[in-house]
mmCIF file of the N, C-alpha and C atoms, coordinates in Angstrom:
data_MODEL
# 
_entry.id   MODEL 
# 
loop_
_atom_site.group_PDB 
_atom_site.id 
_atom_site.type_symbol 
_atom_site.label_atom_id 
_atom_site.label_alt_id 
_atom_site.label_comp_id 
_atom_site.label_asym_id 
_atom_site.label_entity_id 
_atom_site.label_seq_id 
_atom_site.pdbx_PDB_ins_code 
_atom_site.Cartn_x 
_atom_site.Cartn_y 
_atom_site.Cartn_z 
_atom_site.occupancy 
_atom_site.B_iso_or_equiv 
_atom_site.pdbx_formal_charge 
_atom_site.auth_seq_id 
_atom_site.auth_comp_id 
_atom_site.auth_asym_id 
_atom_site.auth_atom_id 
_atom_site.pdbx_PDB_model_num 
ATOM 1   N N  . UNK A 1 1  ? 44.107 112.859 17.853 1.00 0.00 ? 1  UNK A N  1 
ATOM 2   C CA . UNK A 1 1  ? 44.727 112.449 19.327 1.00 0.00 ? 1  UNK A CA 1 
ATOM 3   C C  . UNK A 1 1  ? 45.997 112.432 19.535 1.00 0.00 ? 1  UNK A C  1 
ATOM 4   N N  . UNK A 1 2  ? 46.411 112.997 20.759 1.00 0.00 ? 2  UNK A N  1 
ATOM 5   C CA . UNK A 1 2  ? 47.898 113.355 20.785 1.00 0.00 ? 2  UNK A CA 1 
ATOM 6   C C  . UNK A 1 2  ? 48.464 111.846 21.235 1.00 0.00 ? 2  UNK A C  1 
ATOM 7   N N  . UNK A 1 3  ? 49.437 111.432 21.423 1.00 0.00 ? 3  UNK A N  1 
ATOM 8   C CA . UNK A 1 3  ? 50.065 110.415 21.504 1.00 0.00 ? 3  UNK A CA 1 
ATOM 9   C C  . UNK A 1 3  ? 51.292 110.532 23.190 1.00 0.00 ? 3  UNK A C  1 
ATOM 10  N N  . UNK A 1 4  ? 50.890 110.424 24.362 1.00 0.00 ? 4  UNK A N  1 
ATOM 11  C CA . UNK A 1 4  ? 51.195 111.084 25.379 1.00 0.00 ? 4  UNK A CA 1 
ATOM 12  C C  . UNK A 1 4  ? 52.136 109.466 25.763 1.00 0.00 ? 4  UNK A C  1 
ATOM 13  N N  . UNK A 1 5  ? 53.115 110.029 26.234 1.00 0.00 ? 5  UNK A N  1 
ATOM 14  C CA . UNK A 1 5  ? 53.692 108.403 27.032 1.00 0.00 ? 5  UNK A CA 1 
ATOM 15  C C  . UNK A 1 5  ? 54.269 109.167 28.483 1.00 0.00 ? 5  UNK A C  1 
ATOM 16  N N  . UNK A 1 6  ? 54.469 108.314 29.126 1.00 0.00 ? 6  UNK A N  1 
ATOM 17  C CA . UNK A 1 6  ? 54.984 108.098 30.598 1.00 0.00 ? 6  UNK A CA 1 
ATOM 18  C C  . UNK A 1 6  ? 56.362 109.138 30.778 1.00 0.00 ? 6  UNK A C  1 
ATOM 19  N N  . UNK A 1 7  ? 56.144 110.239 31.739 1.00 0.00 ? 7  UNK A N  1 
ATOM 20  C CA . UNK A 1 7  ? 57.582 111.398 31.604 1.00 0.00 ? 7  UNK A CA 1 
ATOM 21  C C  . UNK A 1 7  ? 58.799 110.511 32.253 1.00 0.00 ? 7  UNK A C  1 
ATOM 22  N N  . UNK A 1 8  ? 58.177 109.337 32.807 1.00 0.00 ? 8  UNK A N  1 
ATOM 23  C CA . UNK A 1 8  ? 59.818 108.799 33.632 1.00 0.00 ? 8  UNK A CA 1 
ATOM 24  C C  . UNK A 1 8  ? 60.585 108.627 32.321 1.00 0.00 ? 8  UNK A C  1 
ATOM 25  N N  . UNK A 1 9  ? 61.976 108.982 32.440 1.00 0.00 ? 9  UNK A N  1 
ATOM 26  C CA . UNK A 1 9  ? 62.843 108.770 31.239 1.00 0.00 ? 9  UNK A CA 1 
ATOM 27  C C  . UNK A 1 9  ? 63.251 107.067 31.058 1.00 0.00 ? 9  UNK A C  1 
ATOM 28  N N  . UNK A 1 10 ? 62.724 106.211 32.074 1.00 0.00 ? 10 UNK A N  1 
ATOM 29  C CA . UNK A 1 10 ? 63.185 105.142 31.490 1.00 0.00 ? 10 UNK A CA 1 
ATOM 30  C C  . UNK A 1 10 ? 61.840 104.290 30.980 1.00 0.00 ? 10 UNK A C  1 
ATOM 31  N N  . UNK A 1 11 ? 60.751 104.895 30.925 1.00 0.00 ? 11 UNK A N  1 
ATOM 32  C CA . UNK A 1 11 ? 59.560 104.304 30.413 1.00 0.00 ? 11 UNK A CA 1 
ATOM 33  C C  . UNK A 1 11 ? 58.951 104.576 29.366 1.00 0.00 ? 11 UNK A C  1 
ATOM 34  N N  . UNK A 1 12 ? 58.222 104.072 28.590 1.00 0.00 ? 12 UNK A N  1 
ATOM 35  C CA . UNK A 1 12 ? 57.841 104.568 27.515 1.00 0.00 ? 12 UNK A CA 1 
ATOM 36  C C  . UNK A 1 12 ? 56.134 104.118 27.357 1.00 0.00 ? 12 UNK A C  1 
ATOM 37  N N  . UNK A 1 13 ? 55.992 103.830 28.464 1.00 0.00 ? 13 UNK A N  1 
ATOM 38  C CA . UNK A 1 13 ? 54.068 103.428 28.571 1.00 0.00 ? 13 UNK A CA 1 
ATOM 39  C C  . UNK A 1 13 ? 53.230 104.589 27.711 1.00 0.00 ? 13 UNK A C  1 
ATOM 40  N N  . UNK A 1 14 ? 52.483 103.973 26.864 1.00 0.00 ? 14 UNK A N  1 
ATOM 41  C CA . UNK A 1 14 ? 51.559 105.132 26.272 1.00 0.00 ? 14 UNK A CA 1 
ATOM 42  C C  . UNK A 1 14 ? 50.416 105.052 27.034 1.00 0.00 ? 14 UNK A C  1 
ATOM 43  N N  . UNK A 1 15 ? 50.334 106.858 27.075 1.00 0.00 ? 15 UNK A N  1 
ATOM 44  C CA . UNK A 1 15 ? 49.241 107.237 28.111 1.00 0.00 ? 15 UNK A CA 1 
ATOM 45  C C  . UNK A 1 15 ? 47.496 106.799 27.579 1.00 0.00 ? 15 UNK A C  1 
ATOM 46  N N  . UNK A 1 16 ? 47.291 105.696 28.087 1.00 0.00 ? 16 UNK A N  1 
ATOM 47  C CA . UNK A 1 16 ? 45.812 105.051 27.309 1.00 0.00 ? 16 UNK A CA 1 
ATOM 48  C C  . UNK A 1 16 ? 45.361 104.716 28.619 1.00 0.00 ? 16 UNK A C  1 
ATOM 49  N N  . UNK A 1 17 ? 43.875 104.469 28.646 1.00 0.00 ? 17 UNK A N  1 
ATOM 50  C CA . UNK A 1 17 ? 43.375 103.716 29.275 1.00 0.00 ? 17 UNK A CA 1 
ATOM 51  C C  . UNK A 1 17 ? 43.589 103.376 30.820 1.00 0.00 ? 17 UNK A C  1 
ATOM 52  N N  . UNK A 1 18 ? 44.637 104.000 31.547 1.00 0.00 ? 18 UNK A N  1 
ATOM 53  C CA . UNK A 1 18 ? 44.730 103.663 32.599 1.00 0.00 ? 18 UNK A CA 1 
ATOM 54  C C  . UNK A 1 18 ? 44.770 104.987 33.644 1.00 0.00 ? 18 UNK A C  1 
ATOM 55  N N  . UNK A 1 19 ? 44.849 104.960 35.093 1.00 0.00 ? 19 UNK A N  1 
ATOM 56  C CA . UNK A 1 19 ? 44.708 105.815 36.097 1.00 0.00 ? 19 UNK A CA 1 
ATOM 57  C C  . UNK A 1 19 ? 46.144 106.618 35.723 1.00 0.00 ? 19 UNK A C  1 
ATOM 58  N N  . UNK A 1 20 ? 46.226 107.753 35.117 1.00 0.00 ? 20 UNK A N  1 
ATOM 59  C CA . UNK A 1 20 ? 47.494 108.430 35.133 1.00 0.00 ? 20 UNK A CA 1 
ATOM 60  C C  . UNK A 1 20 ? 47.706 109.569 36.111 1.00 0.00 ? 20 UNK A C  1 
ATOM 61  N N  . UNK A 1 21 ? 48.622 109.678 36.858 1.00 0.00 ? 21 UNK A N  1 
ATOM 62  C CA . UNK A 1 21 ? 49.484 110.199 37.789 1.00 0.00 ? 21 UNK A CA 1 
ATOM 63  C C  . UNK A 1 21 ? 50.111 111.708 37.325 1.00 0.00 ? 21 UNK A C  1 
ATOM 64  N N  . UNK A 1 22 ? 49.439 112.722 37.799 1.00 0.00 ? 22 UNK A N  1 
ATOM 65  C CA . UNK A 1 22 ? 49.966 114.220 37.287 1.00 0.00 ? 22 UNK A CA 1 
ATOM 66  C C  . UNK A 1 22 ? 50.783 114.564 38.545 1.00 0.00 ? 22 UNK A C  1 
ATOM 67  N N  . UNK A 1 23 ? 52.243 115.242 38.093 1.00 0.00 ? 23 UNK A N  1 
ATOM 68  C CA . UNK A 1 23 ? 53.164 115.361 38.871 1.00 0.00 ? 23 UNK A CA 1 
ATOM 69  C C  . UNK A 1 23 ? 52.193 116.565 39.629 1.00 0.00 ? 23 UNK A C  1 
ATOM 70  N N  . UNK A 1 24 ? 52.318 117.733 38.793 1.00 0.00 ? 24 UNK A N  1 
ATOM 71  C CA . UNK A 1 24 ? 51.889 118.895 39.087 1.00 0.00 ? 24 UNK A CA 1 
ATOM 72  C C  . UNK A 1 24 ? 50.301 119.513 38.451 1.00 0.00 ? 24 UNK A C  1 
ATOM 73  N N  . UNK A 1 25 ? 49.469 120.353 38.989 1.00 0.00 ? 25 UNK A N  1 
ATOM 74  C CA . UNK A 1 25 ? 48.149 120.247 38.080 1.00 0.00 ? 25 UNK A CA 1 
ATOM 75  C C  . UNK A 1 25 ? 48.760 121.214 37.493 1.00 0.00 ? 25 UNK A C  1 
ATOM 76  N N  . UNK A 1 26 ? 47.857 121.230 36.012 1.00 0.00 ? 26 UNK A N  1 
ATOM 77  C CA . UNK A 1 26 ? 48.194 122.318 35.337 1.00 0.00 ? 26 UNK A CA 1 
ATOM 78  C C  . UNK A 1 26 ? 49.669 122.108 34.189 1.00 0.00 ? 26 UNK A C  1 
ATOM 79  N N  . UNK A 1 27 ? 50.118 120.920 34.666 1.00 0.00 ? 27 UNK A N  1 
ATOM 80  C CA . UNK A 1 27 ? 51.370 120.668 33.460 1.00 0.00 ? 27 UNK A CA 1 
ATOM 81  C C  . UNK A 1 27 ? 51.086 119.499 32.987 1.00 0.00 ? 27 UNK A C  1 
ATOM 82  N N  . UNK A 1 28 ? 51.741 119.284 32.277 1.00 0.00 ? 28 UNK A N  1 
ATOM 83  C CA . UNK A 1 28 ? 51.509 118.036 31.221 1.00 0.00 ? 28 UNK A CA 1 
ATOM 84  C C  . UNK A 1 28 ? 52.683 116.971 31.243 1.00 0.00 ? 28 UNK A C  1 
ATOM 85  N N  . UNK A 1 29 ? 53.322 116.936 32.843 1.00 0.00 ? 29 UNK A N  1 
ATOM 86  C CA . UNK A 1 29 ? 53.775 115.672 33.001 1.00 0.00 ? 29 UNK A CA 1 
ATOM 87  C C  . UNK A 1 29 ? 53.170 114.622 33.428 1.00 0.00 ? 29 UNK A C  1 
ATOM 88  N N  . UNK A 1 30 ? 52.806 113.415 32.732 1.00 0.00 ? 30 UNK A N  1 
ATOM 89  C CA . UNK A 1 30 ? 52.252 112.266 33.032 1.00 0.00 ? 30 UNK A CA 1 
ATOM 90  C C  . UNK A 1 30 ? 53.042 111.102 33.542 1.00 0.00 ? 30 UNK A C  1 
ATOM 91  N N  . UNK A 1 31 ? 52.561 110.408 34.297 1.00 0.00 ? 31 UNK A N  1 
ATOM 92  C CA . UNK A 1 31 ? 53.354 109.279 34.640 1.00 0.00 ? 31 UNK A CA 1 
ATOM 93  C C  . UNK A 1 31 ? 52.518 107.919 34.844 1.00 0.00 ? 31 UNK A C  1 
ATOM 94  N N  . UNK A 1 32 ? 52.883 106.923 34.631 1.00 0.00 ? 32 UNK A N  1 
ATOM 95  C CA . UNK A 1 32 ? 51.758 105.899 34.406 1.00 0.00 ? 32 UNK A CA 1 
ATOM 96  C C  . UNK A 1 32 ? 51.579 105.388 35.844 1.00 0.00 ? 32 UNK A C  1 
ATOM 97  N N  . UNK A 1 33 ? 52.530 105.538 36.681 1.00 0.00 ? 33 UNK A N  1 
ATOM 98  C CA . UNK A 1 33 ? 52.383 105.344 38.423 1.00 0.00 ? 33 UNK A CA 1 
ATOM 99  C C  . UNK A 1 33 ? 52.954 106.075 39.134 1.00 0.00 ? 33 UNK A C  1 
ATOM 100 N N  . UNK A 1 34 ? 52.850 105.574 40.537 1.00 0.00 ? 34 UNK A N  1 
ATOM 101 C CA . UNK A 1 34 ? 53.055 106.619 41.501 1.00 0.00 ? 34 UNK A CA 1 
ATOM 102 C C  . UNK A 1 34 ? 55.094 106.461 41.478 1.00 0.00 ? 34 UNK A C  1 
ATOM 103 N N  . UNK A 1 35 ? 55.664 105.210 41.371 1.00 0.00 ? 35 UNK A N  1 
ATOM 104 C CA . UNK A 1 35 ? 57.097 105.185 41.376 1.00 0.00 ? 35 UNK A CA 1 
ATOM 105 C C  . UNK A 1 35 ? 57.722 106.009 40.365 1.00 0.00 ? 35 UNK A C  1 
ATOM 106 N N  . UNK A 1 36 ? 57.219 105.761 39.320 1.00 0.00 ? 36 UNK A N  1 
ATOM 107 C CA . UNK A 1 36 ? 57.753 106.824 37.861 1.00 0.00 ? 36 UNK A CA 1 
ATOM 108 C C  . UNK A 1 36 ? 57.447 108.349 38.690 1.00 0.00 ? 36 UNK A C  1 
ATOM 109 N N  . UNK A 1 37 ? 56.422 108.740 38.691 1.00 0.00 ? 37 UNK A N  1 
ATOM 110 C CA . UNK A 1 37 ? 56.070 110.236 39.826 1.00 0.00 ? 37 UNK A CA 1 
ATOM 111 C C  . UNK A 1 37 ? 57.514 110.455 40.546 1.00 0.00 ? 37 UNK A C  1 
ATOM 112 N N  . UNK A 1 38 ? 57.840 109.449 41.372 1.00 0.00 ? 38 UNK A N  1 
ATOM 113 C CA . UNK A 1 38 ? 58.338 109.942 42.470 1.00 0.00 ? 38 UNK A CA 1 
ATOM 114 C C  . UNK A 1 38 ? 60.082 109.480 42.019 1.00 0.00 ? 38 UNK A C  1 
ATOM 115 N N  . UNK A 1 39 ? 59.890 109.015 40.278 1.00 0.00 ? 39 UNK A N  1 
ATOM 116 C CA . UNK A 1 39 ? 61.155 109.091 40.167 1.00 0.00 ? 39 UNK A CA 1 
ATOM 117 C C  . UNK A 1 39 ? 62.060 107.593 40.436 1.00 0.00 ? 39 UNK A C  1 
ATOM 118 N N  . UNK A 1 40 ? 61.361 106.715 40.778 1.00 0.00 ? 40 UNK A N  1 
ATOM 119 C CA . UNK A 1 40 ? 62.203 105.666 41.733 1.00 0.00 ? 40 UNK A CA 1 
ATOM 120 C C  . UNK A 1 40 ? 63.213 105.787 42.651 1.00 0.00 ? 40 UNK A C  1 
ATOM 121 N N  . UNK A 1 41 ? 62.405 106.666 44.015 1.00 0.00 ? 41 UNK A N  1 
ATOM 122 C CA . UNK A 1 41 ? 63.397 106.817 44.576 1.00 0.00 ? 41 UNK A CA 1 
ATOM 123 C C  . UNK A 1 41 ? 64.324 105.560 44.874 1.00 0.00 ? 41 UNK A C  1 
ATOM 124 N N  . UNK A 1 42 ? 65.741 106.313 44.916 1.00 0.00 ? 42 UNK A N  1 
ATOM 125 C CA . UNK A 1 42 ? 66.982 105.091 45.454 1.00 0.00 ? 42 UNK A CA 1 
ATOM 126 C C  . UNK A 1 42 ? 67.120 103.883 44.135 1.00 0.00 ? 42 UNK A C  1 
ATOM 127 N N  . UNK A 1 43 ? 66.160 103.941 43.049 1.00 0.00 ? 43 UNK A N  1 
ATOM 128 C CA . UNK A 1 43 ? 66.248 102.840 42.270 1.00 0.00 ? 43 UNK A CA 1 
ATOM 129 C C  . UNK A 1 43 ? 65.651 101.494 42.889 1.00 0.00 ? 43 UNK A C  1 
ATOM 130 N N  . UNK A 1 44 ? 64.648 101.541 43.890 1.00 0.00 ? 44 UNK A N  1 
ATOM 131 C CA . UNK A 1 44 ? 64.484 100.468 44.580 1.00 0.00 ? 44 UNK A CA 1 
ATOM 132 C C  . UNK A 1 44 ? 62.555 100.390 44.302 1.00 0.00 ? 44 UNK A C  1 
ATOM 133 N N  . UNK A 1 45 ? 62.163 101.283 43.705 1.00 0.00 ? 45 UNK A N  1 
ATOM 134 C CA . UNK A 1 45 ? 60.847 101.078 43.544 1.00 0.00 ? 45 UNK A CA 1 
ATOM 135 C C  . UNK A 1 45 ? 60.355 100.654 41.891 1.00 0.00 ? 45 UNK A C  1 
ATOM 136 N N  . UNK A 1 46 ? 60.062 99.727  41.539 1.00 0.00 ? 46 UNK A N  1 
ATOM 137 C CA . UNK A 1 46 ? 59.724 99.570  40.281 1.00 0.00 ? 46 UNK A CA 1 
ATOM 138 C C  . UNK A 1 46 ? 58.577 99.948  39.786 1.00 0.00 ? 46 UNK A C  1 
ATOM 139 N N  . UNK A 1 47 ? 58.431 100.277 38.367 1.00 0.00 ? 47 UNK A N  1 
ATOM 140 C CA . UNK A 1 47 ? 57.202 100.525 38.003 1.00 0.00 ? 47 UNK A CA 1 
ATOM 141 C C  . UNK A 1 47 ? 56.015 99.753  38.380 1.00 0.00 ? 47 UNK A C  1 
ATOM 142 N N  . UNK A 1 48 ? 54.886 100.115 38.460 1.00 0.00 ? 48 UNK A N  1 
ATOM 143 C CA . UNK A 1 48 ? 53.533 99.112  39.133 1.00 0.00 ? 48 UNK A CA 1 
ATOM 144 C C  . UNK A 1 48 ? 52.901 99.296  37.781 1.00 0.00 ? 48 UNK A C  1 
ATOM 145 N N  . UNK A 1 49 ? 53.220 99.808  36.552 1.00 0.00 ? 49 UNK A N  1 
ATOM 146 C CA . UNK A 1 49 ? 52.373 99.475  35.511 1.00 0.00 ? 49 UNK A CA 1 
ATOM 147 C C  . UNK A 1 49 ? 52.651 98.191  34.718 1.00 0.00 ? 49 UNK A C  1 
ATOM 148 N N  . UNK A 1 50 ? 51.287 97.549  34.521 1.00 0.00 ? 50 UNK A N  1 
ATOM 149 C CA . UNK A 1 50 ? 51.481 96.101  34.247 1.00 0.00 ? 50 UNK A CA 1 
ATOM 150 C C  . UNK A 1 50 ? 52.109 96.161  32.509 1.00 0.00 ? 50 UNK A C  1 
ATOM 151 N N  . UNK A 1 51 ? 53.122 95.177  32.505 1.00 0.00 ? 51 UNK A N  1 
ATOM 152 C CA . UNK A 1 51 ? 54.012 95.387  31.320 1.00 0.00 ? 51 UNK A CA 1 
ATOM 153 C C  . UNK A 1 51 ? 54.979 96.227  31.160 1.00 0.00 ? 51 UNK A C  1 
ATOM 154 N N  . UNK A 1 52 ? 55.174 96.716  31.971 1.00 0.00 ? 52 UNK A N  1 
ATOM 155 C CA . UNK A 1 52 ? 56.455 97.803  31.822 1.00 0.00 ? 52 UNK A CA 1 
ATOM 156 C C  . UNK A 1 52 ? 57.897 97.316  32.156 1.00 0.00 ? 52 UNK A C  1 
ATOM 157 N N  . UNK A 1 53 ? 58.704 97.781  31.699 1.00 0.00 ? 53 UNK A N  1 
ATOM 158 C CA . UNK A 1 53 ? 60.173 96.982  32.516 1.00 0.00 ? 53 UNK A CA 1 
ATOM 159 C C  . UNK A 1 53 ? 60.944 98.468  32.737 1.00 0.00 ? 53 UNK A C  1 
ATOM 160 N N  . UNK A 1 54 ? 60.361 99.198  32.827 1.00 0.00 ? 54 UNK A N  1 
ATOM 161 C CA . UNK A 1 54 ? 61.523 100.484 33.223 1.00 0.00 ? 54 UNK A CA 1 
ATOM 162 C C  . UNK A 1 54 ? 62.221 100.258 34.256 1.00 0.00 ? 54 UNK A C  1 
ATOM 163 N N  . UNK A 1 55 ? 61.421 99.340  35.379 1.00 0.00 ? 55 UNK A N  1 
ATOM 164 C CA . UNK A 1 55 ? 62.204 98.912  36.861 1.00 0.00 ? 55 UNK A CA 1 
ATOM 165 C C  . UNK A 1 55 ? 63.639 98.082  36.231 1.00 0.00 ? 55 UNK A C  1 
ATOM 166 N N  . UNK A 1 56 ? 63.585 97.529  35.253 1.00 0.00 ? 56 UNK A N  1 
ATOM 167 C CA . UNK A 1 56 ? 64.460 96.719  34.904 1.00 0.00 ? 56 UNK A CA 1 
ATOM 168 C C  . UNK A 1 56 ? 65.641 97.570  34.118 1.00 0.00 ? 56 UNK A C  1 
ATOM 169 N N  . UNK A 1 57 ? 64.993 98.533  33.627 1.00 0.00 ? 57 UNK A N  1 
ATOM 170 C CA . UNK A 1 57 ? 66.022 99.492  33.267 1.00 0.00 ? 57 UNK A CA 1 
ATOM 171 C C  . UNK A 1 57 ? 66.600 100.532 33.961 1.00 0.00 ? 57 UNK A C  1 
ATOM 172 N N  . UNK A 1 58 ? 66.116 100.891 34.907 1.00 0.00 ? 58 UNK A N  1 
ATOM 173 C CA . UNK A 1 58 ? 66.589 101.373 36.066 1.00 0.00 ? 58 UNK A CA 1 
ATOM 174 C C  . UNK A 1 58 ? 67.717 100.709 36.931 1.00 0.00 ? 58 UNK A C  1 
ATOM 175 N N  . UNK A 1 59 ? 67.350 99.028  37.056 1.00 0.00 ? 59 UNK A N  1 
ATOM 176 C CA . UNK A 1 59 ? 68.491 98.190  37.976 1.00 0.00 ? 59 UNK A CA 1 
ATOM 177 C C  . UNK A 1 59 ? 69.493 98.257  36.687 1.00 0.00 ? 59 UNK A C  1 
ATOM 178 N N  . UNK A 1 60 ? 69.655 97.920  35.175 1.00 0.00 ? 60 UNK A N  1 
ATOM 179 C CA . UNK A 1 60 ? 70.759 97.881  34.201 1.00 0.00 ? 60 UNK A CA 1 
ATOM 180 C C  . UNK A 1 60 ? 71.468 99.389  34.367 1.00 0.00 ? 60 UNK A C  1 
ATOM 181 N N  . UNK A 1 61 ? 70.849 100.300 34.509 1.00 0.00 ? 61 UNK A N  1 
ATOM 182 C CA . UNK A 1 61 ? 71.496 101.483 34.559 1.00 0.00 ? 61 UNK A CA 1 
ATOM 183 C C  . UNK A 1 61 ? 72.479 101.793 35.455 1.00 0.00 ? 61 UNK A C  1 
ATOM 184 N N  . UNK A 1 62 ? 72.018 101.230 36.876 1.00 0.00 ? 62 UNK A N  1 
ATOM 185 C CA . UNK A 1 62 ? 72.827 101.230 38.131 1.00 0.00 ? 62 UNK A CA 1 
ATOM 186 C C  . UNK A 1 62 ? 73.542 100.430 38.128 1.00 0.00 ? 62 UNK A C  1 
ATOM 187 N N  . UNK A 1 63 ? 73.538 99.189  37.514 1.00 0.00 ? 63 UNK A N  1 
ATOM 188 C CA . UNK A 1 63 ? 74.714 98.717  37.230 1.00 0.00 ? 63 UNK A CA 1 
ATOM 189 C C  . UNK A 1 63 ? 75.589 99.029  36.505 1.00 0.00 ? 63 UNK A C  1 
ATOM 190 N N  . UNK A 1 64 ? 75.567 99.649  35.358 1.00 0.00 ? 64 UNK A N  1 
ATOM 191 C CA . UNK A 1 64 ? 76.443 100.087 34.344 1.00 0.00 ? 64 UNK A CA 1 
ATOM 192 C C  . UNK A 1 64 ? 77.403 101.233 35.029 1.00 0.00 ? 64 UNK A C  1 
ATOM 193 N N  . UNK A 1 65 ? 76.492 102.113 35.939 1.00 0.00 ? 65 UNK A N  1 
ATOM 194 C CA . UNK A 1 65 ? 77.252 103.034 36.816 1.00 0.00 ? 65 UNK A CA 1 
ATOM 195 C C  . UNK A 1 65 ? 78.057 102.711 37.647 1.00 0.00 ? 65 UNK A C  1 
ATOM 196 N N  . UNK A 1 66 ? 77.437 101.763 38.289 1.00 0.00 ? 66 UNK A N  1 
ATOM 197 C CA . UNK A 1 66 ? 78.608 101.258 39.582 1.00 0.00 ? 66 UNK A CA 1 
ATOM 198 C C  . UNK A 1 66 ? 80.089 100.346 39.034 1.00 0.00 ? 66 UNK A C  1 
# 
């Protein structure tokens, strides 16, 4: 069993037992939710995966940059 994780750089949700979103058919990029797949446009869209904190990480990184 290979341990996939969400392809979002802010997110380490393990790819298990959820509906996973494929960005491109035939590619191995898996995202745990639509927001991750869209790379959190404008940093406004939080991860929709239960228990994931990547939305908070996106916030923190934005604060560090500004």
